[in-house]
N, CA, C and O atoms as a Maestro MAE file, in Angstrom:
{
 s_m_m2io_version
 :::
 2.0.0
}

f_m_ct {
 s_m_title
 :::
 protein
 m_atom[352] {
  # First column is atom index #
  i_m_mmod_type
  r_m_x_coord
  r_m_y_coord
  r_m_z_coord
  i_m_residue_number
  s_m_chain_name
  s_m_pdb_residue_name
  s_m_pdb_atom_name
  i_m_atomic_number
  :::
  1 25 87.949 39.590 314.534 1 A "MET " " N  " 7
  2 3 87.712 40.936 314.369 1 A "MET " " CA " 6
  3 2 86.699 41.306 315.553 1 A "MET " " C  " 6
  4 15 85.917 40.502 316.060 1 A "MET " " O  " 8
  5 25 86.829 42.585 315.893 2 A "ASN " " N  " 7
  6 3 85.857 43.266 316.762 2 A "ASN " " CA " 6
  7 2 84.555 43.593 315.989 2 A "ASN " " C  " 6
  8 15 84.572 43.955 314.812 2 A "ASN " " O  " 8
  9 25 83.466 43.449 316.693 3 A "ILE " " N  " 7
  10 3 82.192 43.848 316.056 3 A "ILE " " CA " 6
  11 2 82.171 45.480 315.920 3 A "ILE " " C  " 6
  12 15 81.503 46.015 315.035 3 A "ILE " " O  " 8
  13 25 82.890 46.178 316.788 4 A "LYS " " N  " 7
  14 3 82.801 47.587 316.495 4 A "LYS " " CA " 6
  15 2 83.637 47.976 315.210 4 A "LYS " " C  " 6
  16 15 83.247 48.877 314.467 4 A "LYS " " O  " 8
  17 25 84.630 47.369 315.008 5 A "LYS " " N  " 7
  18 3 85.466 47.390 313.765 5 A "LYS " " CA " 6
  19 2 84.801 47.190 312.584 5 A "LYS " " C  " 6
  20 15 85.068 47.860 311.586 5 A "LYS " " O  " 8
  21 25 83.769 46.140 312.597 6 A "ILE " " N  " 7
  22 3 83.085 45.727 311.520 6 A "ILE " " CA " 6
  23 2 82.116 46.790 311.110 6 A "ILE " " C  " 6
  24 15 81.955 47.179 309.953 6 A "ILE " " O  " 8
  25 25 81.473 47.233 312.194 7 A "LEU " " N  " 7
  26 3 80.389 48.183 312.037 7 A "LEU " " CA " 6
  27 2 80.985 49.667 311.640 7 A "LEU " " C  " 6
  28 15 80.228 50.451 311.068 7 A "LEU " " O  " 8
  29 25 82.142 49.999 311.896 8 A "LYS " " N  " 7
  30 3 83.006 51.258 311.423 8 A "LYS " " CA " 6
  31 2 83.088 50.941 310.013 8 A "LYS " " C  " 6
  32 15 82.582 51.780 309.267 8 A "LYS " " O  " 8
  33 25 83.708 49.729 309.379 9 A "VAL " " N  " 7
  34 3 84.066 49.685 308.013 9 A "VAL " " CA " 6
  35 2 82.701 49.553 307.357 9 A "VAL " " C  " 6
  36 15 82.683 50.043 306.228 9 A "VAL " " O  " 8
  37 25 81.678 49.078 307.718 10 A "ILE " " N  " 7
  38 3 80.372 49.011 306.965 10 A "ILE " " CA " 6
  39 2 79.753 50.392 306.922 10 A "ILE " " C  " 6
  40 15 79.106 50.757 305.940 10 A "ILE " " O  " 8
  41 25 79.959 51.216 308.056 11 A "SER " " N  " 7
  42 3 79.284 52.600 307.952 11 A "SER " " CA " 6
  43 2 80.064 53.365 307.153 11 A "SER " " C  " 6
  44 15 79.492 54.190 306.440 11 A "SER " " O  " 8
  45 25 81.399 53.263 307.107 12 A "ALA " " N  " 7
  46 3 82.348 54.018 306.000 12 A "ALA " " CA " 6
  47 2 81.964 53.742 304.745 12 A "ALA " " C  " 6
  48 15 81.945 54.686 303.955 12 A "ALA " " O  " 8
  49 25 81.579 52.417 304.282 13 A "ILE " " N  " 7
  50 3 81.430 51.957 302.869 13 A "ILE " " CA " 6
  51 2 79.969 52.783 302.658 13 A "ILE " " C  " 6
  52 15 79.833 53.467 301.644 13 A "ILE " " O  " 8
  53 25 79.069 52.708 303.484 14 A "VAL " " N  " 7
  54 3 77.786 53.132 303.187 14 A "VAL " " CA " 6
  55 2 77.896 54.778 303.065 14 A "VAL " " C  " 6
  56 15 77.150 55.356 302.275 14 A "VAL " " O  " 8
  57 25 78.802 55.483 303.828 15 A "ALA " " N  " 7
  58 3 78.927 56.891 303.721 15 A "ALA " " CA " 6
  59 2 79.478 57.297 302.452 15 A "ALA " " C  " 6
  60 15 79.138 58.340 301.893 15 A "ALA " " O  " 8
  61 25 80.438 56.378 301.930 16 A "ILE " " N  " 7
  62 3 81.211 56.610 300.583 16 A "ILE " " CA " 6
  63 2 80.246 56.419 299.447 16 A "ILE " " C  " 6
  64 15 80.325 57.077 298.410 16 A "ILE " " O  " 8
  65 25 79.286 55.453 299.681 17 A "ALA " " N  " 7
  66 3 78.232 55.197 298.618 17 A "ALA " " CA " 6
  67 2 77.415 56.399 298.663 17 A "ALA " " C  " 6
  68 15 77.348 57.111 297.661 17 A "ALA " " O  " 8
  69 25 76.795 56.691 299.716 18 A "GLY " " N  " 7
  70 3 76.088 58.021 299.748 18 A "GLY " " CA " 6
  71 2 76.533 59.232 299.074 18 A "GLY " " C  " 6
  72 15 75.784 59.979 298.445 18 A "GLY " " O  " 8
  73 25 77.778 59.391 299.232 19 A "VAL " " N  " 7
  74 3 78.335 60.570 298.659 19 A "VAL " " CA " 6
  75 2 78.511 60.383 297.183 19 A "VAL " " C  " 6
  76 15 78.301 61.355 296.457 19 A "VAL " " O  " 8
  77 25 78.880 59.215 296.651 20 A "ALA " " N  " 7
  78 3 79.149 59.122 295.341 20 A "ALA " " CA " 6
  79 2 77.540 59.225 294.764 20 A "ALA " " C  " 6
  80 15 77.362 59.864 293.727 20 A "ALA " " O  " 8
  81 25 76.522 58.671 295.357 21 A "ALA " " N  " 7
  82 3 75.168 58.687 294.812 21 A "ALA " " CA " 6
  83 2 74.902 60.149 294.755 21 A "ALA " " C  " 6
  84 15 74.498 60.548 293.662 21 A "ALA " " O  " 8
  85 25 75.043 61.048 295.714 22 A "ALA " " N  " 7
  86 3 74.769 62.328 295.648 22 A "ALA " " CA " 6
  87 2 75.587 63.026 294.653 22 A "ALA " " C  " 6
  88 15 75.013 63.923 294.035 22 A "ALA " " O  " 8
  89 25 76.874 62.779 294.366 23 A "VAL " " N  " 7
  90 3 77.580 63.459 293.171 23 A "VAL " " CA " 6
  91 2 76.867 62.999 291.863 23 A "VAL " " C  " 6
  92 15 76.551 63.763 290.951 23 A "VAL " " O  " 8
  93 25 76.676 61.797 291.882 24 A "TYR " " N  " 7
  94 3 76.053 61.257 290.539 24 A "TYR " " CA " 6
  95 2 74.814 61.984 290.203 24 A "TYR " " C  " 6
  96 15 74.650 62.425 289.065 24 A "TYR " " O  " 8
  97 25 73.852 62.146 291.220 25 A "LEU " " N  " 7
  98 3 72.598 62.621 290.822 25 A "LEU " " CA " 6
  99 2 72.654 64.186 290.510 25 A "LEU " " C  " 6
  100 15 71.908 64.750 289.710 25 A "LEU " " O  " 8
  101 25 73.789 64.883 291.366 26 A "ALA " " N  " 7
  102 3 73.974 66.229 291.044 26 A "ALA " " CA " 6
  103 2 74.395 66.539 289.629 26 A "ALA " " C  " 6
  104 15 73.997 67.487 288.952 26 A "ALA " " O  " 8
  105 25 75.351 65.504 289.242 27 A "ILE " " N  " 7
  106 3 75.813 65.747 287.810 27 A "ILE " " CA " 6
  107 2 74.819 65.483 286.674 27 A "ILE " " C  " 6
  108 15 74.769 66.121 285.622 27 A "ILE " " O  " 8
  109 25 74.098 64.537 287.000 28 A "GLN " " N  " 7
  110 3 72.852 64.077 285.992 28 A "GLN " " CA " 6
  111 2 71.916 65.274 286.045 28 A "GLN " " C  " 6
  112 15 71.502 65.649 284.948 28 A "GLN " " O  " 8
  113 25 71.518 65.925 287.087 29 A "LYS " " N  " 7
  114 3 70.637 67.012 287.062 29 A "LYS " " CA " 6
  115 2 71.262 68.045 286.454 29 A "LYS " " C  " 6
  116 15 70.587 68.516 285.538 29 A "LYS " " O  " 8
  117 25 72.594 68.710 286.679 30 A "LEU " " N  " 7
  118 3 73.114 69.821 285.879 30 A "LEU " " CA " 6
  119 2 73.251 69.631 284.534 30 A "LEU " " C  " 6
  120 15 73.069 70.603 283.801 30 A "LEU " " O  " 8
  121 25 73.627 68.241 283.917 31 A "THR " " N  " 7
  122 3 73.925 68.216 282.524 31 A "THR " " CA " 6
  123 2 72.700 67.666 281.813 31 A "THR " " C  " 6
  124 15 72.810 67.330 280.634 31 A "THR " " O  " 8
  125 25 71.482 67.545 282.483 32 A "ALA " " N  " 7
  126 3 70.241 67.138 281.689 32 A "ALA " " CA " 6
  127 2 69.937 68.175 280.511 32 A "ALA " " C  " 6
  128 15 70.022 69.393 280.673 32 A "ALA " " O  " 8
  129 25 69.605 67.618 279.414 33 A "PRO " " N  " 7
  130 3 69.055 68.399 278.290 33 A "PRO " " CA " 6
  131 2 67.840 69.220 278.674 33 A "PRO " " C  " 6
  132 15 66.844 68.705 279.182 33 A "PRO " " O  " 8
  133 25 67.953 70.500 278.417 34 A "LYS " " N  " 7
  134 3 66.877 71.488 278.575 34 A "LYS " " CA " 6
  135 2 65.639 71.069 277.754 34 A "LYS " " C  " 6
  136 15 65.625 70.953 276.529 34 A "LYS " " O  " 8
  137 25 64.575 70.853 278.612 35 A "GLU " " N  " 7
  138 3 63.336 70.612 277.724 35 A "GLU " " CA " 6
  139 2 62.410 71.798 277.749 35 A "GLU " " C  " 6
  140 15 62.203 72.345 278.831 35 A "GLU " " O  " 8
  141 25 61.803 72.268 276.594 36 A "PRO " " N  " 7
  142 3 60.929 73.372 276.656 36 A "PRO " " CA " 6
  143 2 59.728 72.980 277.543 36 A "PRO " " C  " 6
  144 15 59.333 71.818 277.632 36 A "PRO " " O  " 8
  145 25 59.202 73.968 278.159 37 A "GLU " " N  " 7
  146 3 57.905 73.774 278.927 37 A "GLU " " CA " 6
  147 2 56.707 74.230 278.315 37 A "GLU " " C  " 6
  148 15 56.627 75.440 278.103 37 A "GLU " " O  " 8
  149 25 55.716 73.459 277.976 38 A "TYR " " N  " 7
  150 3 54.504 73.616 277.094 38 A "TYR " " CA " 6
  151 2 53.171 73.962 278.027 38 A "TYR " " C  " 6
  152 15 52.789 73.160 278.878 38 A "TYR " " O  " 8
  153 25 52.664 74.920 277.849 39 A "PHE " " N  " 7
  154 3 51.459 75.172 278.579 39 A "PHE " " CA " 6
  155 2 50.091 74.857 277.962 39 A "PHE " " C  " 6
  156 15 49.836 75.211 276.811 39 A "PHE " " O  " 8
  157 25 49.235 74.209 278.704 40 A "ASP " " N  " 7
  158 3 48.005 73.859 278.001 40 A "ASP " " CA " 6
  159 2 47.105 74.957 278.279 40 A "ASP " " C  " 6
  160 15 47.008 75.506 279.376 40 A "ASP " " O  " 8
  161 25 46.386 75.283 277.136 41 A "ASP " " N  " 7
  162 3 45.400 76.346 277.362 41 A "ASP " " CA " 6
  163 2 44.251 76.197 278.281 41 A "ASP " " C  " 6
  164 15 43.508 77.137 278.567 41 A "ASP " " O  " 8
  165 25 44.127 75.035 278.722 42 A "ASN " " N  " 7
  166 3 43.002 74.678 279.433 42 A "ASN " " CA " 6
  167 2 43.331 74.763 281.004 42 A "ASN " " C  " 6
  168 15 42.455 74.661 281.862 42 A "ASN " " O  " 8
  169 25 44.638 74.952 281.271 43 A "ASP " " N  " 7
  170 3 45.073 75.193 282.463 43 A "ASP " " CA " 6
  171 2 44.844 76.746 283.028 43 A "ASP " " C  " 6
  172 15 45.012 77.036 284.213 43 A "ASP " " O  " 8
  173 25 44.477 77.601 282.112 44 A "PHE " " N  " 7
  174 3 44.314 78.916 282.429 44 A "PHE " " CA " 6
  175 2 42.660 79.121 282.439 44 A "PHE " " C  " 6
  176 15 41.864 78.426 281.808 44 A "PHE " " O  " 8
  177 25 42.346 80.210 283.282 45 A "PHE " " N  " 7
  178 3 40.890 80.493 283.375 45 A "PHE " " CA " 6
  179 2 40.326 80.913 281.823 45 A "PHE " " C  " 6
  180 15 40.994 81.509 280.979 45 A "PHE " " O  " 8
  181 25 39.262 80.560 281.708 46 A "GLU " " N  " 7
  182 3 38.573 80.950 280.381 46 A "GLU " " CA " 6
  183 2 37.839 82.504 280.542 46 A "GLU " " C  " 6
  184 15 37.215 82.872 281.537 46 A "GLU " " O  " 8
  185 25 38.062 83.247 279.400 47 A "CYS " " N  " 7
  186 3 37.600 84.415 279.250 47 A "CYS " " CA " 6
  187 2 36.367 84.659 278.330 47 A "CYS " " C  " 6
  188 15 36.422 84.363 277.136 47 A "CYS " " O  " 8
  189 25 35.209 85.226 278.919 48 A "ASP " " N  " 7
  190 3 33.934 85.091 278.101 48 A "ASP " " CA " 6
  191 2 33.915 86.237 276.902 48 A "ASP " " C  " 6
  192 15 33.018 86.320 276.062 48 A "ASP " " O  " 8
  193 25 34.981 87.035 276.975 49 A "ASN " " N  " 7
  194 3 35.046 88.066 275.928 49 A "ASN " " CA " 6
  195 2 33.896 89.186 275.887 49 A "ASN " " C  " 6
  196 15 33.728 89.911 274.907 49 A "ASN " " O  " 8
  197 25 33.164 89.246 276.993 50 A "GLU " " N  " 7
  198 3 32.119 90.110 277.101 50 A "GLU " " CA " 6
  199 2 32.450 91.298 277.807 50 A "GLU " " C  " 6
  200 15 32.057 91.396 278.970 50 A "GLU " " O  " 8
  201 25 33.110 92.217 277.292 51 A "ILE " " N  " 7
  202 3 33.606 93.382 277.776 51 A "ILE " " CA " 6
  203 2 32.623 94.498 277.973 51 A "ILE " " C  " 6
  204 15 32.077 94.935 276.960 51 A "ILE " " O  " 8
  205 25 32.352 94.971 279.035 52 A "GLU " " N  " 7
  206 3 31.429 96.203 279.418 52 A "GLU " " CA " 6
  207 2 32.178 97.611 279.079 52 A "GLU " " C  " 6
  208 15 33.204 97.969 279.656 52 A "GLU " " O  " 8
  209 25 31.572 98.298 278.142 53 A "ILE " " N  " 7
  210 3 32.341 99.513 277.780 53 A "ILE " " CA " 6
  211 2 31.508 100.584 278.570 53 A "ILE " " C  " 6
  212 15 30.281 100.632 278.653 53 A "ILE " " O  " 8
  213 25 32.404 101.412 279.119 54 A "VAL " " N  " 7
  214 3 31.717 102.465 279.933 54 A "VAL " " CA " 6
  215 2 32.072 103.914 279.449 54 A "VAL " " C  " 6
  216 15 33.254 104.235 279.575 54 A "VAL " " O  " 8
  217 25 31.365 104.665 279.009 55 A "GLU " " N  " 7
  218 3 31.737 105.767 278.604 55 A "GLU " " CA " 6
  219 2 31.806 106.880 279.539 55 A "GLU " " C  " 6
  220 15 30.835 107.006 280.284 55 A "GLU " " O  " 8
  221 25 32.816 107.756 279.653 56 A "ALA " " N  " 7
  222 3 32.965 108.641 280.803 56 A "ALA " " CA " 6
  223 2 32.386 110.024 280.396 56 A "ALA " " C  " 6
  224 15 32.276 110.376 279.222 56 A "ALA " " O  " 8
  225 25 32.047 110.732 281.403 57 A "LYS " " N  " 7
  226 3 31.449 112.045 280.864 57 A "LYS " " CA " 6
  227 2 32.682 112.943 280.723 57 A "LYS " " C  " 6
  228 15 33.737 112.743 281.325 57 A "LYS " " O  " 8
  229 25 32.457 113.931 279.889 58 A "ASP " " N  " 7
  230 3 33.408 115.098 279.716 58 A "ASP " " CA " 6
  231 2 33.912 115.723 280.954 58 A "ASP " " C  " 6
  232 15 35.092 116.019 281.139 58 A "ASP " " O  " 8
  233 25 32.974 115.902 281.765 59 A "GLU " " N  " 7
  234 3 33.488 116.494 283.183 59 A "GLU " " CA " 6
  235 2 34.366 115.684 283.896 59 A "GLU " " C  " 6
  236 15 35.225 116.241 284.580 59 A "GLU " " O  " 8
  237 25 34.302 114.394 283.858 60 A "ASP " " N  " 7
  238 3 34.946 113.348 284.703 60 A "ASP " " CA " 6
  239 2 36.563 113.455 284.075 60 A "ASP " " C  " 6
  240 15 37.561 113.351 284.789 60 A "ASP " " O  " 8
  241 25 36.585 113.649 282.824 61 A "THR " " N  " 7
  242 3 37.912 113.507 282.381 61 A "THR " " CA " 6
  243 2 38.773 114.752 282.160 61 A "THR " " C  " 6
  244 15 39.878 114.716 281.619 61 A "THR " " O  " 8
  245 25 38.141 115.925 282.650 62 A "ALA " " N  " 7
  246 3 38.815 117.285 282.703 62 A "ALA " " CA " 6
  247 2 39.923 117.262 283.628 62 A "ALA " " C  " 6
  248 15 39.682 116.952 284.794 62 A "ALA " " O  " 8
  249 25 41.107 117.546 283.277 63 A "VAL " " N  " 7
  250 3 42.408 117.834 284.094 63 A "VAL " " CA " 6
  251 2 42.425 119.171 284.621 63 A "VAL " " C  " 6
  252 15 42.392 120.162 283.891 63 A "VAL " " O  " 8
  253 25 42.472 119.216 285.815 64 A "GLU " " N  " 7
  254 3 42.729 120.534 286.428 64 A "GLU " " CA " 6
  255 2 44.270 120.896 286.442 64 A "GLU " " C  " 6
  256 15 45.118 120.042 286.695 64 A "GLU " " O  " 8
  257 25 44.589 122.248 286.146 65 A "GLU " " N  " 7
  258 3 45.970 122.589 286.021 65 A "GLU " " CA " 6
  259 2 46.402 122.890 287.377 65 A "GLU " " C  " 6
  260 15 45.676 123.472 288.182 65 A "GLU " " O  " 8
  261 25 47.513 122.517 287.616 66 A "ALA " " N  " 7
  262 3 48.128 122.704 289.113 66 A "ALA " " CA " 6
  263 2 48.599 124.089 289.174 66 A "ALA " " C  " 6
  264 15 49.013 124.638 288.153 66 A "ALA " " O  " 8
  265 25 48.564 124.691 290.304 67 A "PRO " " N  " 7
  266 3 48.810 126.118 290.595 67 A "PRO " " CA " 6
  267 2 50.433 126.215 290.613 67 A "PRO " " C  " 6
  268 15 51.122 125.545 291.382 67 A "PRO " " O  " 8
  269 25 50.987 127.201 289.597 68 A "LYS " " N  " 7
  270 3 52.295 127.282 289.593 68 A "LYS " " CA " 6
  271 2 53.013 127.524 290.752 68 A "LYS " " C  " 6
  272 15 52.443 128.245 291.571 68 A "LYS " " O  " 8
  273 25 54.220 127.071 291.062 69 A "GLU " " N  " 7
  274 3 54.822 127.359 292.215 69 A "GLU " " CA " 6
  275 2 55.674 128.446 292.266 69 A "GLU " " C  " 6
  276 15 56.375 128.670 291.279 69 A "GLU " " O  " 8
  277 25 55.736 129.120 293.183 70 A "GLU " " N  " 7
  278 3 56.528 130.454 293.324 70 A "GLU " " CA " 6
  279 2 58.040 130.075 293.995 70 A "GLU " " C  " 6
  280 15 58.970 130.879 293.924 70 A "GLU " " O  " 8
  281 25 58.150 128.983 294.541 71 A "ALA " " N  " 7
  282 3 59.387 128.728 295.157 71 A "ALA " " CA " 6
  283 2 60.596 128.681 294.387 71 A "ALA " " C  " 6
  284 15 61.590 129.165 294.928 71 A "ALA " " O  " 8
  285 25 60.722 128.174 293.176 72 A "PRO " " N  " 7
  286 3 61.861 128.543 292.451 72 A "PRO " " CA " 6
  287 2 62.323 129.885 292.234 72 A "PRO " " C  " 6
  288 15 63.496 130.224 292.392 72 A "PRO " " O  " 8
  289 25 61.457 130.595 291.895 73 A "LYS " " N  " 7
  290 3 61.656 132.273 291.553 73 A "LYS " " CA " 6
  291 2 62.307 132.801 292.822 73 A "LYS " " C  " 6
  292 15 63.320 133.491 292.708 73 A "LYS " " O  " 8
  293 25 61.735 132.493 294.189 74 A "LYS " " N  " 7
  294 3 62.302 133.013 295.298 74 A "LYS " " CA " 6
  295 2 63.551 132.588 295.558 74 A "LYS " " C  " 6
  296 15 64.377 133.343 296.069 74 A "LYS " " O  " 8
  297 25 63.835 131.285 295.222 75 A "ALA " " N  " 7
  298 3 65.238 130.823 295.466 75 A "ALA " " CA " 6
  299 2 66.276 131.407 294.396 75 A "ALA " " C  " 6
  300 15 67.449 131.633 294.695 75 A "ALA " " O  " 8
  301 25 65.823 131.598 293.315 76 A "ALA " " N  " 7
  302 3 66.474 132.235 292.441 76 A "ALA " " CA " 6
  303 2 67.025 133.747 292.859 76 A "ALA " " C  " 6
  304 15 68.180 134.150 292.725 76 A "ALA " " O  " 8
  305 25 65.969 134.426 293.364 77 A "LYS " " N  " 7
  306 3 66.146 135.893 293.863 77 A "LYS " " CA " 6
  307 2 67.021 135.862 295.158 77 A "LYS " " C  " 6
  308 15 67.669 136.873 295.429 77 A "LYS " " O  " 8
  309 25 67.084 134.785 295.965 78 A "LYS " " N  " 7
  310 3 67.867 134.599 297.068 78 A "LYS " " CA " 6
  311 2 69.429 134.456 296.535 78 A "LYS " " C  " 6
  312 15 70.383 135.148 296.892 78 A "LYS " " O  " 8
  313 25 69.427 133.445 295.650 79 A "THR " " N  " 7
  314 3 71.000 133.241 295.246 79 A "THR " " CA " 6
  315 2 71.479 134.399 294.435 79 A "THR " " C  " 6
  316 15 72.691 134.613 294.395 79 A "THR " " O  " 8
  317 25 70.678 135.140 293.808 80 A "ALA " " N  " 7
  318 3 71.227 136.442 293.019 80 A "ALA " " CA " 6
  319 2 71.671 137.532 294.002 80 A "ALA " " C  " 6
  320 15 72.608 138.307 293.806 80 A "ALA " " O  " 8
  321 25 70.823 137.489 295.164 81 A "LYS " " N  " 7
  322 3 71.231 138.567 296.262 81 A "LYS " " CA " 6
  323 2 72.432 138.007 296.937 81 A "LYS " " C  " 6
  324 15 73.277 138.847 297.248 81 A "LYS " " O  " 8
  325 25 72.680 136.805 297.220 82 A "LYS " " N  " 7
  326 3 73.864 136.391 297.832 82 A "LYS " " CA " 6
  327 2 75.078 136.628 296.947 82 A "LYS " " C  " 6
  328 15 76.070 137.178 297.425 82 A "LYS " " O  " 8
  329 25 75.038 136.201 295.557 83 A "LYS " " N  " 7
  330 3 76.012 136.599 294.677 83 A "LYS " " CA " 6
  331 2 76.414 138.009 294.537 83 A "LYS " " C  " 6
  332 15 77.581 138.316 294.291 83 A "LYS " " O  " 8
  333 25 75.447 138.891 294.692 84 A "ALA " " N  " 7
  334 3 75.855 140.403 294.647 84 A "ALA " " CA " 6
  335 2 76.397 140.873 295.673 84 A "ALA " " C  " 6
  336 15 77.201 141.800 295.580 84 A "ALA " " O  " 8
  337 25 76.002 140.224 297.057 85 A "GLU " " N  " 7
  338 3 76.840 140.539 298.302 85 A "GLU " " CA " 6
  339 2 78.143 140.091 298.320 85 A "GLU " " C  " 6
  340 15 79.057 140.750 298.816 85 A "GLU " " O  " 8
  341 25 78.301 138.876 297.745 86 A "LYS " " N  " 7
  342 3 79.647 138.169 297.735 86 A "LYS " " CA " 6
  343 2 80.594 139.218 296.886 86 A "LYS " " C  " 6
  344 15 81.697 139.581 297.293 86 A "LYS " " O  " 8
  345 25 80.012 139.643 295.668 87 A "ALA " " N  " 7
  346 3 80.705 140.484 294.874 87 A "ALA " " CA " 6
  347 2 81.286 141.883 295.252 87 A "ALA " " C  " 6
  348 15 82.215 142.418 294.647 87 A "ALA " " O  " 8
  349 25 80.588 142.447 296.393 88 A "GLU " " N  " 7
  350 3 80.968 143.484 296.919 88 A "GLU " " CA " 6
  351 2 82.033 143.566 297.930 88 A "GLU " " C  " 6
  352 15 82.351 144.656 298.406 88 A "GLU " " O  " 8
  :::
 }
 m_bond[351] {
  # First column is bond index #
  i_m_from
  i_m_to
  i_m_order
  :::
  1 1 2 1
  2 2 3 1
  3 3 4 2
  4 3 5 1
  5 5 6 1
  6 6 7 1
  7 7 8 2
  8 7 9 1
  9 9 10 1
  10 10 11 1
  11 11 12 2
  12 11 13 1
  13 13 14 1
  14 14 15 1
  15 15 16 2
  16 15 17 1
  17 17 18 1
  18 18 19 1
  19 19 20 2
  20 19 21 1
  21 21 22 1
  22 22 23 1
  23 23 24 2
  24 23 25 1
  25 25 26 1
  26 26 27 1
  27 27 28 2
  28 27 29 1
  29 29 30 1
  30 30 31 1
  31 31 32 2
  32 31 33 1
  33 33 34 1
  34 34 35 1
  35 35 36 2
  36 35 37 1
  37 37 38 1
  38 38 39 1
  39 39 40 2
  40 39 41 1
  41 41 42 1
  42 42 43 1
  43 43 44 2
  44 43 45 1
  45 45 46 1
  46 46 47 1
  47 47 48 2
  48 47 49 1
  49 49 50 1
  50 50 51 1
  51 51 52 2
  52 51 53 1
  53 53 54 1
  54 54 55 1
  55 55 56 2
  56 55 57 1
  57 57 58 1
  58 58 59 1
  59 59 60 2
  60 59 61 1
  61 61 62 1
  62 62 63 1
  63 63 64 2
  64 63 65 1
  65 65 66 1
  66 66 67 1
  67 67 68 2
  68 67 69 1
  69 69 70 1
  70 70 71 1
  71 71 72 2
  72 71 73 1
  73 73 74 1
  74 74 75 1
  75 75 76 2
  76 75 77 1
  77 77 78 1
  78 78 79 1
  79 79 80 2
  80 79 81 1
  81 81 82 1
  82 82 83 1
  83 83 84 2
  84 83 85 1
  85 85 86 1
  86 86 87 1
  87 87 88 2
  88 87 89 1
  89 89 90 1
  90 90 91 1
  91 91 92 2
  92 91 93 1
  93 93 94 1
  94 94 95 1
  95 95 96 2
  96 95 97 1
  97 97 98 1
  98 98 99 1
  99 99 100 2
  100 99 101 1
  101 101 102 1
  102 102 103 1
  103 103 104 2
  104 103 105 1
  105 105 106 1
  106 106 107 1
  107 107 108 2
  108 107 109 1
  109 109 110 1
  110 110 111 1
  111 111 112 2
  112 111 113 1
  113 113 114 1
  114 114 115 1
  115 115 116 2
  116 115 117 1
  117 117 118 1
  118 118 119 1
  119 119 120 2
  120 119 121 1
  121 121 122 1
  122 122 123 1
  123 123 124 2
  124 123 125 1
  125 125 126 1
  126 126 127 1
  127 127 128 2
  128 127 129 1
  129 129 130 1
  130 130 131 1
  131 131 132 2
  132 131 133 1
  133 133 134 1
  134 134 135 1
  135 135 136 2
  136 135 137 1
  137 137 138 1
  138 138 139 1
  139 139 140 2
  140 139 141 1
  141 141 142 1
  142 142 143 1
  143 143 144 2
  144 143 145 1
  145 145 146 1
  146 146 147 1
  147 147 148 2
  148 147 149 1
  149 149 150 1
  150 150 151 1
  151 151 152 2
  152 151 153 1
  153 153 154 1
  154 154 155 1
  155 155 156 2
  156 155 157 1
  157 157 158 1
  158 158 159 1
  159 159 160 2
  160 159 161 1
  161 161 162 1
  162 162 163 1
  163 163 164 2
  164 163 165 1
  165 165 166 1
  166 166 167 1
  167 167 168 2
  168 167 169 1
  169 169 170 1
  170 170 171 1
  171 171 172 2
  172 171 173 1
  173 173 174 1
  174 174 175 1
  175 175 176 2
  176 175 177 1
  177 177 178 1
  178 178 179 1
  179 179 180 2
  180 179 181 1
  181 181 182 1
  182 182 183 1
  183 183 184 2
  184 183 185 1
  185 185 186 1
  186 186 187 1
  187 187 188 2
  188 187 189 1
  189 189 190 1
  190 190 191 1
  191 191 192 2
  192 191 193 1
  193 193 194 1
  194 194 195 1
  195 195 196 2
  196 195 197 1
  197 197 198 1
  198 198 199 1
  199 199 200 2
  200 199 201 1
  201 201 202 1
  202 202 203 1
  203 203 204 2
  204 203 205 1
  205 205 206 1
  206 206 207 1
  207 207 208 2
  208 207 209 1
  209 209 210 1
  210 210 211 1
  211 211 212 2
  212 211 213 1
  213 213 214 1
  214 214 215 1
  215 215 216 2
  216 215 217 1
  217 217 218 1
  218 218 219 1
  219 219 220 2
  220 219 221 1
  221 221 222 1
  222 222 223 1
  223 223 224 2
  224 223 225 1
  225 225 226 1
  226 226 227 1
  227 227 228 2
  228 227 229 1
  229 229 230 1
  230 230 231 1
  231 231 232 2
  232 231 233 1
  233 233 234 1
  234 234 235 1
  235 235 236 2
  236 235 237 1
  237 237 238 1
  238 238 239 1
  239 239 240 2
  240 239 241 1
  241 241 242 1
  242 242 243 1
  243 243 244 2
  244 243 245 1
  245 245 246 1
  246 246 247 1
  247 247 248 2
  248 247 249 1
  249 249 250 1
  250 250 251 1
  251 251 252 2
  252 251 253 1
  253 253 254 1
  254 254 255 1
  255 255 256 2
  256 255 257 1
  257 257 258 1
  258 258 259 1
  259 259 260 2
  260 259 261 1
  261 261 262 1
  262 262 263 1
  263 263 264 2
  264 263 265 1
  265 265 266 1
  266 266 267 1
  267 267 268 2
  268 267 269 1
  269 269 270 1
  270 270 271 1
  271 271 272 2
  272 271 273 1
  273 273 274 1
  274 274 275 1
  275 275 276 2
  276 275 277 1
  277 277 278 1
  278 278 279 1
  279 279 280 2
  280 279 281 1
  281 281 282 1
  282 282 283 1
  283 283 284 2
  284 283 285 1
  285 285 286 1
  286 286 287 1
  287 287 288 2
  288 287 289 1
  289 289 290 1
  290 290 291 1
  291 291 292 2
  292 291 293 1
  293 293 294 1
  294 294 295 1
  295 295 296 2
  296 295 297 1
  297 297 298 1
  298 298 299 1
  299 299 300 2
  300 299 301 1
  301 301 302 1
  302 302 303 1
  303 303 304 2
  304 303 305 1
  305 305 306 1
  306 306 307 1
  307 307 308 2
  308 307 309 1
  309 309 310 1
  310 310 311 1
  311 311 312 2
  312 311 313 1
  313 313 314 1
  314 314 315 1
  315 315 316 2
  316 315 317 1
  317 317 318 1
  318 318 319 1
  319 319 320 2
  320 319 321 1
  321 321 322 1
  322 322 323 1
  323 323 324 2
  324 323 325 1
  325 325 326 1
  326 326 327 1
  327 327 328 2
  328 327 329 1
  329 329 330 1
  330 330 331 1
  331 331 332 2
  332 331 333 1
  333 333 334 1
  334 334 335 1
  335 335 336 2
  336 335 337 1
  337 337 338 1
  338 338 339 1
  339 339 340 2
  340 339 341 1
  341 341 342 1
  342 342 343 1
  343 343 344 2
  344 343 345 1
  345 345 346 1
  346 346 347 1
  347 347 348 2
  348 347 349 1
  349 349 350 1
  350 350 351 1
  351 351 352 2
  :::
 }
}
């Protein structure tokens, strides 16, 4: 046999074995039982629970009323005029 033929056969066998291993690992990963993920409280930062309470003044919490817009009324008047003109 020729050395090139031997190398081609060996490389084909290695390629087939690689594909089979990839398929096997993919099936194992997809069909693995789902395990719940547990968290340790020490993994998170600690809170000292010393909350500072700040009282707001009455003036700061007052809500100003927004000025009423006149645009919708003007638009309604314009459409009423147009309807009256079309009716004539």
